[in-house]
N, C-alpha and C positions, 0 to 999 in steps of 0.2 A: 168397639174401641174401648180400652180400659181408661180409667180416670187417672190423671197425673197427680192429684193431691186431694186431700180432704179439706184442709184449711190453706187458703192461698197465702196468708200472711205468716205462716209458721214454717220453719225448716223441718220437714218431716223425714224420718227414716222408716223405711219398710223393713220388716223382719220376718223371716221364715226359717224353717229347719228342714232337714232331709235325713232319712234313716231311722226315724222313730220306731218303725215296726220291724226292723231287721233282727235277725238272730245273731249277727256278728258285725263287728266294726263299730265305729263311733257314731254318735249323732252330731250332725254338722249344722251350724246356723250361720246365716248371713244377715248383715244390716247394710242397707243401701240408701243413700240420699241422692236423688236425681234432680236435675233442673226442673223448675215449675213448668217450663214449656216443652218438656220431654214428650215425644210421641213416637210410636213405633207400630208398624203394620203387622209384625210377627210376634213380638214379645207377649207372652201369656203365661198362665200357670204352667210350670215346667213339665207337669205330667201330660199336658196336651201337645208337647213338642217332641220332635224326634231328637235322638242323641246328637245328630249332626247340627240341627238347628240350635240346640242348647249350647254346644261348644262354640259356634259362631257368635251367638248372643253373649256368651261369657266375655269374650274379648271386647265386644262393643260396649257392654255395660261398664266394664272396668275403665274403658277409655272415656266414656261420656259422663260417668257418675261424678258428682261433687265430692263424695266420699263413699268408701265401701270397706267392709272388713268381713272376714270369715273366721269362725272359731270352731274348734273340735272339742268334744267331751268324749273320752274313750270308754270302752266297754266296762272297765273296772269301776270307773266312777258311776256309770249307769247302774251297775249292780249294787253299788254302795248307797246311792241316794234315790233311786228309781228313775224310770225313763221320763216321766213328766218333769221332775225337778231338773234332770240332766238336760232336757230340751230347752227349758227356760234358762238354765245356767249358761248354755251355749249362746243363746240370744243375748243375754247380759254381757258375756265376754265379747261378742261381736260388736255390740254397741260401745263397749269400753274402748275398742280399738279404732273407732272412727276418727279420722283426722279433723273433722269439724263436728262440733257438738250439736246434736239435733234438739229441737224445741218441742217435738211431739213424735210419738211412736205409733206406727200402724202395724199391728201384730196379726199375722195369719192365725186363725183358729179361735177358740173360745176360752183359753186359759193362759194366764200370764201373771207373774208376780211383779209388782211395781218396781221400776228401775229408778233408784235415787229419787229425785223430786220431779221427774218428767211425767207428764200426763200421757196416757196411751188409750188406744181403742182397739179392742179385739174384734176381728172381722172374720166370720166364718166364710171359707172359700175366698178370702181376700186376695189370694194370688191370682184369681181370675177376674178381679174387680179393679185393682189399683196397680199401676206400673211399678211403684217402688217395692211393693210386696212381690210382684211377679219377678222383678229383677233379683230380689233376695232369694227367691225360690230357685232361680236358675243358677245363681252362684253357689248356693248350698249344695244343690244336686250335682253340679259338675265337679266341684272340688271334692265331694265325697266319692263320686264315681272314680275319679283319678286315684284317690287314695286306695279304694278297693281293688283297682287294677294292680296297684303296686304291691299290696300284701297278697294278692293272688299268686304272685311269683314265689312267695314263701310257702304257701299251702295250695298248690294248684288243683288238688283233688276235690275242692269244694265248689268250683265253678264261680268264684266271686267276680271274675272278669265279665260274666254274663248276668248272674243273679244279684250281684252287688250286696250279698249278705241277706237277701230276703228269703222268705220261707218257701222256696220252690221244692218240688218233689225231689229233684236231683240233690239239692242242698241237704234236705233231711235224710235222704238215703246215705249220703256221704258221712253225716254225723253218726248214723247208726253203725256204719261199717268201720269208720276210722276214729270215732270219738271226737271230742271237741279240741279246739286250739286255744291259744292264749288270746285270741281275738273274739271268742264267742262270749255271749252274755249269759252267764250261768243262772241268772234269775228268770230267764225266759224259758218257755216250754219247748225245749230243744228236741225232745224225743217223741212228742205227740204228733200223730198224723192228722192234725186238725186242719183248719182252713189254710190253703197254700195258694200261691199265685205262680203262674208260669210266665216266663219271659220269652 
C-alpha cells in the first residue's frame, strides 16, 4: 500500500510527468492534491498498470481529488529549452493551474527547479511510494496517450496509437522511410538504431 502523504499537516501536491523519453509529441505533467485519508487498492506507478486500469483510475482520481491539473509542453519547446527543463516547466504549469494552492510538493524523480516559495522533496520512484505522485503519473500518462491517439490520425504511418511516440523499431523505421513530422523532437536522435522498446 502506498503512503497518502509525507507531512500530515501540509496540503501536498504530487507531481509527475509522462513522455520524457519519446521521439515525438509533448511532455505532459500533472499535479494532484488528494485527501489525507485517500486509500486505493489498485493505484500505483502508471507503468505498473494496464491501459484499461489507468483510464478507469483517471476518472476516479479526477472525481476524488481536492485539486488536479495537467499541462503540456510541446516538441518545439522541448527542442528549444531541452527535455529536462521542458519536463520541469510542465510540472510548474500543472501546479500553476491547481484550484487550491499546495503547501508542499512531492516530485517524482531526482531533479526539480524550485517553484515560487514552496518547499519540495524529490523522490526517486516516488510514483510507486506515494498516492499523490501515483495519481499524477496516471493523469499525465492518460492525457498524453489520448493526445497521441489524436495526432496519430494526422500521421497514421508512425504507429503513435500504439507506441505513443516512443522509440520502437516500427517508429524508427517509419522515420527512416517517411521522414519526420511537425511533432517530432528534432534535437533527439531520431535516426539512430540505438536502444528501443517494443510495445
